[in-house]
C-alpha positions in Angstrom: 53.3 105.5 209.8 56.9 106.6 209.5 57.3 108.5 206.2 61.0 107.6 206.1 60.3 104.0 205.0 59.5 102.5 201.6 55.9 101.9 202.7 55.7 105.5 203.9 56.9 106.8 200.5 54.4 104.6 198.7 51.6 105.9 200.9 52.6 109.5 200.2 52.8 108.8 196.5 49.3 107.2 196.6 47.9 110.2 198.4 49.5 112.6 196.0 48.2 110.8 193.0 44.7 110.6 194.3 44.6 114.3 195.3 46.1 115.3 192.0 43.5 113.4 190.0 40.7 114.8 192.2 41.9 118.4 191.7 42.1 118.0 187.9 38.8 116.2 187.6 36.9 118.6 189.8 38.4 121.6 188.0 37.5 120.3 184.6 34.0 119.5 185.8 33.5 123.1 187.1 35.1 124.7 184.0 33.3 122.7 181.3 30.6 124.9 179.7 32.0 128.2 181.0 33.4 129.4 177.7 34.0 132.9 179.0 36.2 131.5 181.9 38.1 129.2 179.7 38.9 132.0 177.2 40.0 134.3 179.9 42.3 131.7 181.4 43.7 130.6 178.0 44.2 134.2 176.8 47.9 134.5 178.1 48.8 131.3 176.4 47.2 132.3 173.2 49.0 135.7 173.4 52.4 133.9 173.7 51.6 131.7 170.8 50.6 134.7 168.6 53.7 136.6 169.6 55.9 133.6 168.6 54.0 133.4 165.3 54.6 137.1 164.6 58.3 136.7 165.2 58.4 134.0 162.6 56.2 135.9 160.1 54.9 139.5 160.6 52.0 138.9 158.2 50.8 135.7 159.9 47.3 136.3 161.4 46.7 135.9 165.1 44.8 132.8 166.4 41.4 133.9 167.6 40.6 132.3 171.0 36.9 132.3 170.1 37.6 129.8 167.2 39.4 127.2 169.5 37.5 124.1 170.5 36.4 123.8 174.2 38.5 120.6 174.5 41.6 122.4 173.4 40.8 125.4 175.6 40.6 123.1 178.6 44.1 122.0 178.1 45.4 125.6 177.7 43.3 127.0 180.6 44.1 124.5 183.3 46.5 126.0 185.7 50.0 124.5 186.3 49.0 123.6 189.8 52.4 122.7 191.2 53.9 125.9 189.8 51.7 127.9 192.2 52.6 125.9 195.3 54.8 127.6 197.9 58.5 127.5 197.2 59.3 127.9 200.9 57.5 128.6 204.2 57.9 132.3 204.2 54.9 134.5 205.0 54.8 136.0 201.5 54.7 132.5 199.8 52.0 131.2 202.1 49.9 134.3 201.5 50.3 133.9 197.8 49.3 130.3 198.1 46.1 131.1 200.1 45.2 133.7 197.5 45.6 131.2 194.7 43.4 128.7 196.5 40.7 131.4 197.0 40.6 131.7 193.2 39.7 128.0 192.9 37.2 127.3 195.7 35.9 124.1 194.0 39.3 122.4 194.4 40.8 124.2 197.4 40.7 121.4 199.9 42.1 118.7 197.5 44.7 121.3 196.3 45.9 121.8 199.9 46.1 118.0 200.4 48.1 117.7 197.1 50.5 120.4 198.3 51.1 118.6 201.7 51.9 115.3 199.9 54.1 117.2 197.4 56.0 119.0 200.2 56.6 115.8 202.2 57.9 113.9 199.1 60.1 116.8 198.1 61.8 116.6 201.5 62.1 112.8 201.4 63.7 112.8 198.0 66.8 114.5 199.6 67.4 111.2 201.5 69.5 109.3 199.0 69.6 106.1 201.0 65.9 106.0 201.3 65.4 106.7 197.6 67.8 103.9 196.6 66.0 101.5 198.9 62.6 102.7 197.5 63.7 102.1 193.9 65.1 98.7 194.6 62.1 97.4 196.6 59.1 99.3 195.2 59.9 98.8 191.5 60.1 95.0 191.9 57.0 94.8 194.0 54.7 96.8 191.7 53.6 93.9 189.5 53.2 91.7 192.6 51.0 94.3 194.1 48.8 94.4 191.0 48.4 90.7 191.0 47.5 90.6 194.7 44.9 93.3 194.3 43.4 91.5 191.4 43.2 88.2 193.4 41.6 90.0 196.3 38.9 91.6 194.1 38.3 88.3 192.2 37.8 86.6 195.6 35.2 89.2 196.6 33.4 88.7 193.4 33.3 85.0 193.9 32.0 85.4 197.5 29.3 87.8 196.2 28.2 85.2 193.6 28.0 82.4 196.2 26.0 84.6 198.5 23.6 85.5 195.7 23.1 81.8 194.9 22.3 81.0 198.6 19.9 84.0 198.8 18.1 82.9 195.6 17.6 79.4 196.9 16.2 80.6 200.2 13.9 83.1 198.5 12.4 80.4 196.4 11.5 78.4 199.5 10.2 81.4 201.3 7.9 82.4 198.5 5.9 79.2 199.0 6.2 79.2 202.8 8.1 75.8 202.9 11.2 74.6 204.6 14.4 73.9 202.8 14.7 70.3 201.5 17.5 68.1 202.6 19.2 68.5 199.2 18.8 72.3 199.4 20.3 72.3 202.9 23.3 70.3 201.6 23.7 72.7 198.8 23.8 75.7 201.1 26.3 73.9 203.4 28.6 73.3 200.3 28.4 76.9 199.4 29.2 78.0 202.9 32.3 75.8 202.8 33.3 77.5 199.5 32.9 80.9 201.2 35.3 79.9 204.0 37.7 78.5 201.5 37.7 81.7 199.5 38.6 83.6 202.6 41.3 81.2 203.6 42.9 81.3 200.1 43.1 85.1 199.9 46.8 85.9 200.2 46.9 89.4 201.7 50.1 90.7 203.4 49.6 91.1 207.1 50.9 94.6 207.2 47.8 96.9 207.2 49.5 99.6 205.1 50.5 97.0 202.5 46.9 95.8 202.5 45.7 99.3 201.7 48.3 99.7 199.1 47.3 96.4 197.4 43.6 97.1 197.6 43.6 100.8 196.6 46.7 101.7 194.6 46.8 98.6 192.4 43.1 98.5 191.7 42.8 102.2 191.0 46.0 102.3 188.9 44.9 99.4 186.7 41.6 101.1 186.2 43.4 104.3 185.2 45.6 102.4 182.8 42.6 100.8 181.2 40.7 104.1 181.0 43.7 105.7 179.3 44.2 102.9 176.8 40.4 102.9 176.0 40.7 106.6 175.3 43.4 105.9 172.7 46.8 105.9 174.4 48.4 104.6 177.6 50.1 107.6 179.1 53.6 106.2 179.9 56.4 108.6 180.9 57.8 108.4 177.4 54.5 109.3 175.7 53.8 112.2 178.2 57.3 113.6 177.5 56.8 113.5 173.7 53.4 115.1 174.0 54.7 117.9 176.2 57.6 118.6 173.9 55.7 118.4 170.6 52.3 120.0 171.3 53.4 123.6 171.3 54.9 123.2 167.8 51.7 121.5 166.6 49.7 124.4 167.9 51.9 126.8 165.9 51.2 124.8 162.8 54.6 123.3 162.5 55.1 119.8 161.0 56.0 116.9 163.4 57.6 113.6 162.6 57.3 110.5 164.9 60.0 107.8 164.0 60.1 104.3 165.6 59.9 100.6 165.1 56.8 98.9 164.0 53.9 98.5 166.5 55.3 101.2 168.9 52.2 103.4 169.0 53.4 106.2 166.8 50.1 106.5 164.9 48.0 106.0 168.1 49.8 108.8 169.7 49.3 111.1 166.7 45.6 110.4 166.7 45.3 110.7 170.4 46.9 114.2 170.4 44.6 115.4 167.6 41.4 114.2 169.2 42.4 115.2 172.8 44.0 118.6 172.3 42.5 119.8 169.0 39.1 118.3 169.7 38.6 117.1 166.1 39.0 114.0 164.0 42.2 114.2 161.9 42.4 113.9 158.2 44.3 110.6 157.7 46.5 109.4 154.8 48.1 105.9 154.8 51.2 106.0 152.6 51.1 102.3 151.8 49.6 101.1 148.5 49.2 102.9 145.3 48.6 106.3 146.8 48.8 109.1 144.2 48.5 112.9 143.9 44.7 112.8 143.2 44.1 110.8 146.4 45.9 113.4 148.4 44.8 116.6 146.8 41.5 115.7 145.2 40.2 115.5 141.7 37.5 116.5 139.3 34.4 114.3 139.3 31.3 114.3 137.1 27.8 114.6 138.7 24.3 114.9 137.4 22.6 118.3 137.7 19.3 119.1 136.0 19.9 116.3 133.5 23.3 117.4 132.6 26.8 116.2 133.6 28.7 118.8 135.6 32.4 118.6 136.5 33.1 119.3 140.2 36.3 119.3 142.2 36.2 116.9 145.2 39.0 117.9 147.7 41.3 115.2 149.1 42.4 115.0 152.7 45.2 117.5 152.4 43.0 120.2 150.9 40.2 119.4 153.4 42.7 119.7 156.3 43.8 123.2 155.0 40.3 124.5 154.5 38.8 123.1 157.7 41.8 123.8 160.0 42.3 120.2 160.8 45.6 118.3 161.5 46.7 116.0 158.8 48.3 112.6 159.7 50.6 111.1 157.1 51.1 107.5 158.3 54.3 105.7 157.3 55.4 108.6 155.2 58.6 106.9 154.1 56.6 104.4 152.2 55.3 107.2 150.0 56.5 107.5 146.4 59.4 110.0 146.0 57.5 112.2 143.6 54.7 112.7 146.2 57.3 113.5 148.9 58.6 116.3 146.6 55.1 117.7 146.3 54.8 117.6 150.1 57.9 119.7 150.5 55.9 122.9 149.9 53.0 121.8 152.0 55.3 121.2 155.0 56.2 124.8 155.0 52.7 126.1 155.1 51.3 127.7 158.3 47.8 129.0 159.2 47.1 132.1 157.2 49.3 131.0 154.2 47.8 130.4 150.7 48.2 127.4 148.6 47.5 126.9 144.9 45.6 123.7 144.1 46.8 122.6 140.7 44.2 119.9 140.5 41.4 122.5 140.8 42.4 124.8 138.0 44.8 126.8 140.2 42.2 127.7 142.9 43.7 129.5 145.9 43.1 127.9 149.3 43.8 129.7 152.6 45.3 127.5 155.3 43.1 127.8 158.4 44.2 127.7 162.1 44.5 124.2 163.4 46.2 122.8 160.3 49.4 121.0 160.8 51.2 118.0 159.4 51.9 115.0 161.7 53.9 112.3 160.0 55.0 108.8 161.2 57.8 106.8 159.8 59.5 103.4 160.5 63.1 103.3 161.5 65.7 103.2 158.7 65.9 99.5 158.0 65.9 96.9 155.2 63.3 94.9 157.2 60.4 97.2 156.1 59.5 96.4 152.5 58.6 99.3 150.4 60.1 101.8 152.8 62.7 104.2 151.7 64.9 106.6 153.7 63.6 110.2 153.8 65.9 112.7 152.1 67.8 115.1 154.2 66.0 117.9 152.5 62.6 116.5 153.4 63.7 115.8 157.0 64.9 119.4 157.3 61.3 120.5 156.8 60.5 119.1 160.3 63.2 121.2 161.9 63.6 120.3 165.6 60.3 118.4 165.6 61.6 114.9 164.8 60.8 112.6 167.7 61.9 109.0 168.3 59.2 106.8 169.7 60.9 103.8 171.3 59.5 100.6 172.5 58.4 100.6 176.2 61.1 100.0 178.8 63.8 100.8 176.2 66.1 102.2 178.9 65.8 99.3 181.3 68.5 96.7 181.9 68.2 93.1 181.1 67.2 92.1 184.7 64.9 95.0 185.4 61.2 94.5 185.4 59.4 95.8 182.2 57.0 98.1 184.0 55.7 99.9 181.0 55.0 96.7 179.0 53.3 95.3 182.1 51.1 98.5 182.3 50.1 98.2 178.7 49.4 94.4 179.0 47.3 94.8 182.1 45.4 97.8 180.7 44.6 95.8 177.5 42.9 92.9 179.2 41.9 94.1 182.7 38.2 93.9 183.7 36.3 97.0 184.7 37.2 96.2 188.3 40.9 96.2 187.6 41.3 92.4 187.5 43.4 90.2 185.4 40.9 88.0 183.6 40.6 84.5 185.1 41.3 83.0 181.6 44.9 84.2 181.8 47.3 82.5 184.2 49.1 85.1 186.3 52.5 83.4 186.0 52.2 83.1 182.2 51.1 86.7 182.1 54.2 88.0 183.8 56.5 85.7 181.8 54.8 86.9 178.6 55.4 90.5 179.4 59.1 89.8 180.0 59.4 87.8 176.8 57.7 90.6 174.8 60.1 93.2 176.2 63.1 90.9 175.5 62.0 90.5 171.8 61.6 94.2 171.4 65.1 94.9 172.6 66.7 92.2 170.4 64.6 93.4 167.4 65.9 96.9 168.1 69.5 95.8 168.0 70.3 95.5 171.7 72.9 92.9 172.6 75.4 92.3 175.4 75.1 90.8 178.9 71.9 88.8 179.2 70.9 89.1 175.5 73.9 87.2 174.0 72.3 83.8 175.1 69.5 84.4 172.6 71.7 85.7 169.7 74.2 83.7 167.8 77.8 84.9 167.5 77.7 85.4 163.7 74.8 87.8 164.1 76.6 89.8 166.8 79.8 90.0 164.8 77.9 91.3 161.7 76.2 93.8 164.0 72.8 92.7 162.8 69.6 92.6 165.0 69.0 89.2 166.5 65.4 89.4 165.2 65.1 90.5 161.6 61.4 90.6 160.8 59.6 89.3 163.9 58.9 91.0 167.3 56.4 90.9 170.1 55.8 94.6 169.6 53.4 96.3 172.0 50.6 96.0 169.5 51.2 92.3 168.9 51.5 91.7 172.7 48.1 93.3 173.2 46.5 91.4 170.3 47.7 88.0 171.7 46.5 88.8 175.2 43.1 90.0 174.0 42.8 86.8 171.9 43.3 84.7 175.0 41.0 86.8 177.2 38.3 86.8 174.6 38.4 83.0 174.0 36.8 82.3 177.4 39.4 79.6 178.3 39.4 78.0 174.9 42.9 79.4 174.0 45.6 79.5 176.7 48.4 82.0 176.6 50.9 79.2 175.9 48.7 78.0 173.0 48.5 81.5 171.6 52.3 81.8 171.8 52.6 78.5 169.8 50.3 79.9 167.1 52.4 83.1 166.9 55.6 81.0 166.6 54.0 78.8 163.9 53.4 81.9 161.8 57.0 83.1 161.7 58.5 82.6 158.2 62.0 83.8 158.8 64.0 80.7 159.9 66.5 82.6 162.1 63.6 84.6 163.7 61.7 81.4 164.5 64.8 79.9 166.2 65.4 83.0 168.3 61.7 83.5 169.2 61.4 79.8 170.1 64.4 80.2 172.5 62.8 83.3 174.0 59.4 81.7 174.5 60.9 78.5 175.8 63.2 80.3 178.2 60.1 82.0 179.7 58.1 78.7 179.9 55.5 80.0 177.3 55.3 76.9 175.1 53.1 73.8 175.5 55.1 70.7 176.5 54.9 69.2 173.0 56.5 72.3 171.5 59.6 72.1 173.6 60.9 69.2 171.5 60.5 71.2 168.3 63.0 73.9 169.1 65.1 74.4 165.9 68.5 72.8 166.4 67.7 71.2 169.7 68.7 67.5 169.8 66.7 65.0 171.9 69.6 64.6 174.4 69.8 68.4 174.8 66.1 68.5 175.3 66.2 65.9 178.1 69.1 67.7 179.8 67.4 71.0 179.6 64.2 69.7 181.1 66.2 67.9 183.8 68.0 71.2 184.6 
């Protein structure tokens, strides 16, 4: 195939992705359990971390590589594969590349394949015309490819089921040495007809490369999305960027703050980072409710010992995190009482090796162990979040440069662009193990729902202008208020609705679930806007279309006629 076509670029990207995954998987399989190798490979990274820590505080103790979990070591020790690839075709560069592959014999073949794909794509990216054509065609086709792949796999499953039924029927007759009855022969004939109909109804593009793309890329990609989400976080480009930028600071023990709108995966990302890169379960504090100092730090409790009552200090999550060297997640920190935020000011400045006086434990001195860091989440500054206050400038300064905004998926896409990241999340949430969209969810409704969710997220976040103004009234735009005040199909809500439909086994359709969601909206303006969004995307049952707030009967008839 000609590489200088959209199909050619897609094929190269597919090959690159597969070879990259193979290299990383094979390397980790070979490295797991070899503690000595991991420590040797991670040593330069640990040395740089310790050097950075000493520049900040000469008395700060070094991190001992022997105390780091194997999971975390794997992340540090894995080579930056692309960094070692030849920068040009000179003899010296190619010799260096061969030497590097010799150091990693378990992945050498796949590594060479990765490099070949990488080099070809690097050259093709210089072709501006091709890249523009690729962006225009491929981005729009991506969801269609996923649906086609799911349909193909579903058809194969149906054929397998029919074949098994025919085999079972024939085996029953064979066991007794009898012939098939007339009714059984008719049943088999009906099944054979179904088999041919399944084949006839499979809509596969005639181009062989497209067929391979649909069968392999979409199916494998959906499976990968599902695996990631099941592990705790769908690794979108935004999430990967934030992790790459914040992880070094966390390793140094510096505090980190994730800020964003509700349901945007701030907490999920914090938990994922701790479990994946620190290899431990985090200490967790939810700031909502009547949280107090004793719940955070700990308190004295009475227990029975040899018939007598003995007072004993039971540490809270903050003290446990310090003593055990575990990251501490403070969820929705701007809902925390101001007096506790003042108490946290000192804690935010602590680093591994520092000492902390526990007032609740009679002034006991606690040493902060390596691995301790504070990861906080906060909702955006807004009156829509009850019980949430703005963080003081002084408190925000404790996070330094480690304040990261977690935006809704596809936040940078235009109104007419396909919401790829929302689609990834939606597909990952409900896909079967084979990478299929469940048969209980209509494909057209699924795509419309993804678009509606993304539209609501943008309007909720305050986006307006071309395309959006048809859903927001003039008064709201003049007042510079978000078109949706309290309600949004946030990623978390979108996933919950889809899983409800998929788990109902055809009892609840996606349109019915959207109606239920709409019925639960209390804010009158939000209900009107959300009704408009869902109706626009054909996501309401027929009887609901007449109930749109402010929609007269004549307007309804005209709209349906249009």
